[in-house]
KETIFI-198600 format. One line per field, with one value per residue (C-alpha): residue number from 1; residue in one letter; chain; x, y, z. Coordinates in Angstrom, 3 decimals. Layout:
<pts>
num (NUM; ...)
residuo (a; ...)
cadena (A; ...)
c1 (X; ...)
c2 (Y; ...)
c3 (Z; ...)
</pts>
This chain:
<pts>
num (1; 2; 3; 4; 5; 6; 7; 8; 9; 10; 11; 12; 13; 14; 15; 16; 17; 18; 19; 20; 21; 22; 23; 24; 25; 26; 27; 28; 29; 30; 31; 32; 33; 34; 35; 36; 37; 38; 39; 40; 41; 42; 43; 44; 45; 46; 47; 48; 49; 50; 51; 52; 53; 54; 55; 56; 57; 58; 59; 60; 61; 62; 63; 64; 65; 66; 67; 68; 69; 70; 71; 72; 73; 74; 75; 76; 77; 78; 79; 80; 81; 82; 83; 84; 85; 86; 87; 88; 89; 90; 91; 92; 93; 94; 95; 96; 97; 98; 99; 100; 101; 102; 103; 104; 105; 106; 107; 108; 109; 110; 111; 112; 113; 114; 115; 116; 117; 118; 119; 120; 121; 122; 123; 124; 125; 126; 127; 128; 129; 130; 131; 132; 133; 134; 135; 136; 137; 138; 139; 140; 141; 142; 143; 144; 145; 146; 147; 148; 149; 150; 151; 152; 153; 154; 155; 156; 157; 158; 159; 160; 161; 162; 163; 164; 165; 166; 167; 168; 169; 170; 171; 172; 173; 174; 175; 176; 177; 178; 179; 180; 181; 182; 183; 184; 185; 186; 187; 188; 189; 190; 191; 192; 193; 194; 195; 196; 197; 198; 199; 200; 201; 202; 203; 204; 205; 206; 207; 208; 209; 210; 211; 212; 213; 214; 215; 216; 217; 218; 219; 220; 221; 222; 223; 224; 225; 226; 227; 228; 229; 230; 231; 232; 233; 234; 235; 236; 237; 238; 239; 240; 241; 242; 243; 244; 245; 246; 247; 248; 249; 250; 251; 252; 253; 254; 255; 256; 257; 258; 259; 260; 261; 262; 263; 264; 265; 266; 267; 268; 269; 270; 271; 272; 273; 274; 275; 276; 277; 278; 279; 280; 281; 282; 283; 284; 285; 286; 287; 288; 289; 290; 291; 292; 293; 294; 295; 296; 297; 298; 299; 300; 301; 302; 303; 304; 305; 306; 307; 308; 309; 310; 311; 312; 313; 314; 315; 316; 317; 318)
residuo (x; x; x; x; x; x; x; x; x; x; x; x; x; x; x; x; x; x; x; x; x; x; x; x; x; x; x; x; x; x; x; x; x; x; x; x; x; x; x; x; x; x; x; x; x; x; x; x; x; x; x; x; x; x; x; x; x; x; x; x; x; x; x; x; x; x; x; x; x; x; x; x; x; x; x; x; x; x; x; x; x; x; x; x; x; x; x; x; x; x; x; x; x; x; x; x; x; x; x; x; x; x; x; x; x; x; x; x; x; x; x; x; x; x; x; x; x; x; x; x; x; x; x; x; x; x; x; x; x; x; x; x; x; x; x; x; x; x; x; x; x; x; x; x; x; x; x; x; x; x; x; x; x; x; x; x; x; x; x; x; x; x; x; x; x; x; x; x; x; x; x; x; x; x; x; x; x; x; x; x; x; x; x; x; x; x; x; x; x; x; x; x; x; x; x; x; x; x; x; x; x; x; x; x; x; x; x; x; x; x; x; x; x; x; x; x; x; x; x; x; x; x; x; x; x; x; x; x; x; x; x; x; x; x; x; x; x; x; x; x; x; x; x; x; x; x; x; x; x; x; x; x; x; x; x; x; x; x; x; x; x; x; x; x; x; x; x; x; x; x; x; x; x; x; x; x; x; x; x; x; x; x; x; x; x; x; x; x; x; x; x; x; x; x; x; x; x; x; x; x; x; x; x; x; x; x; x; x; x; x; x; x; x; x; x; x; x; x)
cadena (A; A; A; A; A; A; A; A; A; A; A; A; A; A; A; A; A; A; A; A; A; A; A; A; A; A; A; A; A; A; A; A; A; A; A; A; A; A; A; A; A; A; A; A; A; A; A; A; A; A; A; A; A; A; A; A; A; A; A; A; A; A; A; A; A; A; A; A; A; A; A; A; A; A; A; A; A; A; A; A; A; A; A; A; A; A; A; A; A; A; A; A; A; A; A; A; A; A; A; A; A; A; A; A; A; A; A; A; A; A; A; A; A; A; A; A; A; A; A; A; A; A; A; A; A; A; A; A; A; A; A; A; A; A; A; A; A; A; A; A; A; A; A; A; A; A; A; A; A; A; A; A; A; A; A; A; A; A; A; A; A; A; A; A; A; A; A; A; A; A; A; A; A; A; A; A; A; A; A; A; A; A; A; A; A; A; A; A; A; A; A; A; A; A; A; A; A; A; A; A; A; A; A; A; A; A; A; A; A; A; A; A; A; A; A; A; A; A; A; A; A; A; A; A; A; A; A; A; A; A; A; A; A; A; A; A; A; A; A; A; A; A; A; A; A; A; A; A; A; A; A; A; A; A; A; A; A; A; A; A; A; A; A; A; A; A; A; A; A; A; A; A; A; A; A; A; A; A; A; A; A; A; A; A; A; A; A; A; A; A; A; A; A; A; A; A; A; A; A; A; A; A; A; A; A; A; A; A; A; A; A; A; A; A; A; A; A; A)
c1 (23.477; 23.638; 20.387; 19.290; 16.589; 14.061; 12.035; 11.311; 8.956; 9.205; 7.163; 10.025; 12.839; 12.603; 12.692; 15.704; 17.441; 16.612; 18.166; 21.305; 21.612; 21.874; 25.141; 26.793; 28.073; 25.097; 26.543; 24.195; 25.161; 23.077; 24.394; 22.670; 19.468; 17.170; 14.974; 13.105; 14.929; 15.079; 11.845; 10.646; 9.587; 8.262; 7.468; 10.864; 10.307; 13.943; 14.631; 15.247; 16.202; 13.596; 13.289; 15.062; 17.895; 18.288; 18.471; 20.938; 23.347; 24.728; 26.094; 28.699; 26.293; 25.498; 22.243; 20.637; 17.971; 16.951; 14.018; 13.240; 14.280; 15.811; 18.966; 21.225; 19.499; 19.790; 23.513; 23.942; 22.071; 23.962; 27.267; 26.234; 25.949; 22.790; 21.287; 17.877; 15.611; 13.599; 10.913; 8.720; 6.789; 9.268; 6.629; 7.755; 6.904; 9.713; 9.805; 11.111; 14.469; 15.001; 13.949; 16.275; 19.202; 18.484; 19.431; 17.261; 14.365; 12.605; 10.230; 7.777; 6.363; 2.692; 0.675; -2.483; -3.604; -3.204; -5.106; -7.106; -6.322; -3.893; -2.673; -0.989; -3.171; -4.020; -3.723; -6.232; -8.484; -8.716; -9.580; -12.177; -13.897; -13.806; -12.117; -11.678; -8.332; -5.636; -2.048; 1.347; 2.347; 5.765; 5.328; 7.358; 7.478; 5.451; 4.748; 1.396; 1.320; 0.735; -0.083; 3.027; 3.111; 2.920; 5.979; 4.906; 1.719; 0.724; -2.654; -3.070; -6.263; -7.844; -9.590; -11.366; -9.450; -6.393; -5.230; -3.132; -0.225; -0.569; -1.303; 1.664; 3.911; 2.485; 2.999; 6.552; 7.451; 5.720; 7.584; 10.929; 10.186; 9.162; 11.772; 14.993; 13.616; 12.238; 15.619; 17.338; 14.840; 15.415; 19.196; 18.878; 16.297; 13.852; 11.128; 7.863; 5.552; 1.848; -0.150; -2.774; -6.450; -6.868; -10.649; -10.716; -8.674; -9.815; -8.161; -7.397; -6.409; -4.291; -5.656; -6.220; -6.299; -9.966; -10.826; -10.455; -13.560; -16.165; -19.559; -21.768; -24.578; -22.499; -23.002; -21.021; -19.203; -18.198; -16.978; -14.995; -13.333; -12.344; -10.947; -8.706; -7.799; -6.724; -4.444; -1.724; -2.645; -4.620; -6.540; -10.324; -11.728; -14.912; -15.907; -16.942; -18.005; -15.282; -12.519; -11.173; -11.583; -9.713; -11.446; -8.527; -10.078; -13.631; -15.787; -19.184; -21.874; -23.994; -26.735; -28.682; -28.217; -31.065; -33.386; -31.964; -34.686; -35.115; -35.034; -31.281; -29.504; -26.186; -23.301; -25.316; -23.357; -25.761; -23.928; -21.206; -20.645; -18.148; -16.681; -16.902; -16.531; -18.466; -21.522; -22.240; -25.185; -24.390; -26.577; -26.876; -25.889; -23.839; -20.105; -18.323; -15.309; -12.483; -9.715; -9.957; -7.747; -8.296; -5.922; -3.879; -3.871; -2.669; -4.574; -6.754; -8.592; -12.334; -13.021; -10.014; -11.300; -14.732; -13.195; -11.499; -14.264; -17.386; -20.798; -19.769; -22.758; -25.860; -23.939; -23.914; -20.564; -19.859)
c2 (-17.063; -14.844; -12.992; -11.426; -8.831; -8.153; -4.969; -1.646; 0.876; 2.769; 0.224; -2.277; 0.040; -0.566; -4.350; -3.921; -1.847; -4.455; -7.145; -5.079; -4.502; -8.262; -8.275; -6.789; -9.826; -12.204; -14.444; -13.075; -11.090; -8.873; -10.322; -7.749; -5.986; -6.990; -4.052; -2.562; -0.456; 3.318; 4.989; 8.568; 10.448; 13.910; 16.669; 16.514; 12.926; 12.154; 8.440; 7.866; 4.741; 2.926; 3.759; 0.513; 1.230; 4.689; 3.219; 0.490; 3.005; 3.614; 0.065; -1.666; -4.236; -5.056; -3.550; -5.506; -3.821; -6.303; -5.633; -9.352; -12.294; -13.994; -16.034; -12.985; -11.934; -15.460; -15.493; -12.151; -13.463; -16.771; -14.866; -13.412; -16.953; -16.220; -18.748; -17.146; -14.777; -12.199; -10.448; -7.487; -5.586; -6.431; -6.567; -9.530; -13.239; -15.629; -18.674; -22.114; -21.600; -18.393; -19.865; -22.825; -20.399; -20.250; -23.362; -22.207; -21.094; -17.783; -15.882; -13.103; -10.303; -9.610; -6.835; -8.797; -11.677; -14.380; -16.120; -12.870; -10.458; -12.407; -10.193; -6.852; -4.373; -5.777; -2.442; -0.427; -3.489; -3.713; 0.004; -0.148; -3.071; -1.231; -4.063; -3.685; -5.469; -6.522; -7.555; -8.595; -12.091; -13.589; -16.692; -19.158; -18.373; -20.851; -21.482; -19.684; -16.098; -15.682; -19.346; -20.341; -21.653; -19.009; -18.439; -15.372; -13.340; -10.287; -8.541; -4.772; -3.170; -0.526; 2.583; 3.515; 6.639; 5.003; 5.932; 3.667; 6.020; 5.880; 2.152; 1.428; 3.192; 1.051; -2.138; -1.145; -0.784; -4.045; -5.931; -4.538; -5.567; -9.137; -9.964; -10.254; -12.969; -14.818; -14.773; -15.965; -18.800; -19.830; -19.770; -21.890; -24.232; -23.518; -21.553; -23.446; -23.044; -23.770; -24.181; -21.674; -22.529; -22.128; -22.454; -19.131; -17.225; -13.837; -11.784; -8.222; -6.830; -4.006; -0.487; 1.521; 5.288; 5.082; 3.458; 6.877; 8.256; 8.888; 7.284; 9.616; 7.031; 5.014; 5.663; 8.338; 5.615; 3.779; 6.945; 7.959; 4.528; 4.777; 8.297; 6.954; 3.813; 5.799; 8.148; 8.624; 7.042; 7.367; 9.791; 10.123; 12.539; 13.887; 16.413; 20.009; 21.707; 20.629; 20.331; 17.335; 17.915; 15.731; 15.065; 14.623; 14.520; 13.886; 12.403; 10.690; 12.304; 10.216; 12.839; 14.262; 17.911; 20.154; 20.755; 17.868; 16.283; 13.395; 15.815; 16.231; 13.992; 12.241; 14.640; 17.742; 20.354; 21.100; 23.763; 24.072; 23.424; 25.692; 22.755; 19.959; 21.444; 21.294; 19.041; 16.794; 14.477; 10.810; 7.822; 7.271; 10.050; 13.218; 13.522; 16.468; 17.394; 19.249; 19.326; 19.596; 20.235; 21.049; 19.048; 22.078; 23.834; 23.255; 21.457; 23.732; 23.525; 23.736; 27.364; 28.628; 26.574; 28.207; 31.673; 31.113; 29.189; 30.883; 29.254; 26.010; 25.782; 24.053; 22.519; 18.797; 17.034; 14.278)
c3 (6.143; 3.085; 2.399; -0.865; -0.209; -2.968; -2.588; -4.228; -2.541; 0.730; 2.689; 2.314; 3.441; 7.235; 6.663; 4.386; 7.055; 9.704; 7.508; 6.971; 10.719; 11.295; 9.343; 12.400; 14.299; 13.940; 11.272; 8.624; 5.559; 3.304; 0.055; -2.124; -3.116; -5.952; -6.933; -9.873; -12.482; -12.110; -13.242; -13.858; -10.748; -10.003; -12.436; -14.088; -15.196; -14.445; -13.796; -10.100; -8.132; -6.054; -2.364; -1.482; -3.920; -2.452; 1.068; 0.071; -1.446; 2.052; 2.239; 0.114; -1.309; -4.934; -6.204; -9.042; -11.186; -13.877; -16.172; -16.135; -13.991; -17.005; -17.436; -17.116; -13.894; -12.501; -13.253; -11.465; -8.425; -8.402; -8.339; -4.960; -3.493; -1.500; 0.914; 1.458; -0.461; 1.490; -0.551; 0.345; -2.341; -5.070; -7.770; -9.865; -9.775; -8.828; -11.071; -10.054; -11.795; -9.841; -6.481; -7.072; -6.588; -2.833; -0.818; 2.108; -0.077; 0.210; 2.443; 1.656; 3.793; 3.064; 4.760; 5.524; 7.708; 5.088; 3.629; 3.609; 0.775; -1.305; -4.118; -4.798; -2.836; 0.609; 2.414; 0.340; 0.148; 3.941; 4.132; 1.341; 3.060; 6.390; 8.227; 11.980; 11.874; 9.454; 9.990; 8.717; 7.606; 6.936; 4.801; 2.821; -0.880; -2.910; -6.583; -6.363; -5.081; -1.336; -0.754; 1.211; 4.763; 7.483; 9.682; 11.658; 11.823; 13.849; 14.019; 13.640; 14.946; 12.706; 14.057; 10.840; 9.836; 8.279; 4.808; 2.637; 3.332; 7.123; 7.283; 5.005; 7.511; 10.306; 8.296; 7.388; 11.069; 11.999; 9.282; 10.400; 13.997; 13.100; 10.477; 12.569; 14.891; 11.876; 10.144; 13.321; 13.583; 9.970; 10.474; 13.617; 12.114; 14.949; 13.172; 12.745; 9.747; 9.442; 6.250; 5.215; 5.105; 1.353; 1.647; 3.525; 0.949; -0.317; -3.035; -4.088; -7.465; -8.836; -8.454; -11.637; -11.969; -12.964; -9.621; -8.010; -9.761; -7.062; -7.522; -5.509; -5.463; -2.972; 0.724; 2.541; 4.507; 1.322; -0.379; 2.703; 2.831; -0.832; -0.355; 2.407; 0.478; -2.588; -0.625; -1.878; -5.243; -7.439; -5.175; -5.297; -7.843; -9.320; -11.970; -11.216; -14.405; -16.794; -14.195; -12.318; -8.580; -6.075; -2.754; -0.377; 3.094; 4.180; 6.923; 6.724; 8.840; 11.160; 11.407; 8.454; 7.521; 8.611; 5.678; 3.664; 1.604; -0.761; -3.713; -3.259; -5.747; -5.069; -5.711; -4.799; -2.823; 0.021; 1.972; 4.573; 8.246; 9.987; 11.898; 9.348; 5.882; 2.621; 2.804; -0.159; -0.648; -1.336; -2.076; 1.660; 4.031; 3.869; 3.254; 4.882; 2.743; 4.459; 1.810; -1.982; -4.983; -8.633; -10.822; -11.870; -8.493; -4.949; -2.217; -0.101; 3.189; 2.486; 3.443; 1.466; -1.461; -1.246; -1.024; -4.358; -6.131; -7.420; -7.683; -5.973; -3.660; -5.011; -7.909; -8.558; -8.735; -11.203)
</pts>
C-alpha cells in the first residue's frame, strides 16, 4: 500500500515519521509528502520549508509543495501512484478530482473527539471552553470537512493548565501511536468505521491576531483560558500606556485580594503577591500574572518586569 502523507506543521511530524517507519518490511511505502510551499520564518523573513518538509528531507521521497491542488498538482500526485491519502493539518481542502487519485480513499487525523470541534482550531477551542477532556480522531475523508466516518478515537483528559503548545505535543504523540494500527487495518480490510452523529456537531473557526486582545471585563478564569489557548500564537495582549504588553503566564485566583473593593475596575493593577505575581482585577475575580513581555523587549518573570518598569502599580491596563 502506497501512502501519500499530506501535512505541514510540527504537530503532524510524529505521524509522518510513524508512516515512514512502516515502509520497513510491512508492505507499505511512503510514496511522498504533500506539504505547503516554503514561507518566511523568523526575524530574517527567509523562506523556510514546513516542519514536515524538513523532517521528510531525511528520506528519499518526493516532496510536493503546490500552491494549489490544481491540474498540475494532480498530475504530480498521480505520478507517485498512491493508494491512500493520509492527511494531518495540511491546510487545504481536497476536492473530488483530487480524492479520485487514491483507490483506497483518504483518512484524516483531527485533534478532537469528533463530531465536537469540527474546523481548523480544535485544540485552542477546547482550552478556551475549559473542557475536561478532548481527544484524537482518525476519520475517513469526506466531501464536507471533518464529517467522515470515524475509524479510531481516543480520549485525552485535560487538567486545566494546558496551552495550545503543550496540548499539540500531546496530540502529535497520540496520533503517531494510533496511526500505524489504523493503516494496517486499512491494508488488511479489517478496520471498522462508524458514522458521526451530525446532530451533535460543534464547530471552531480560524484564530485571528486580534483575538489575542484581552477583554478585562471577562472573568479571571476566562482570561486565563484564552492566555493558554493563544500560546504560542497569537499570544494574549493588552495595552499599557501606549505600548503593547503580552501576558504570557497567569493564574486565576480563587480567593479575593485583601482590600479589594468594588471600586476597582477591570484591568486595574492591584498590587503583587510574592508567590503568585502581579494581581490584576478582572470582571470576575483576580488574575495573578507571572510572566510578561513588551512587544519590543524580552519576556520577563513578574518581579524582574516590575524592577524595570516604573509606575506600573495602580495603573489600568487596556
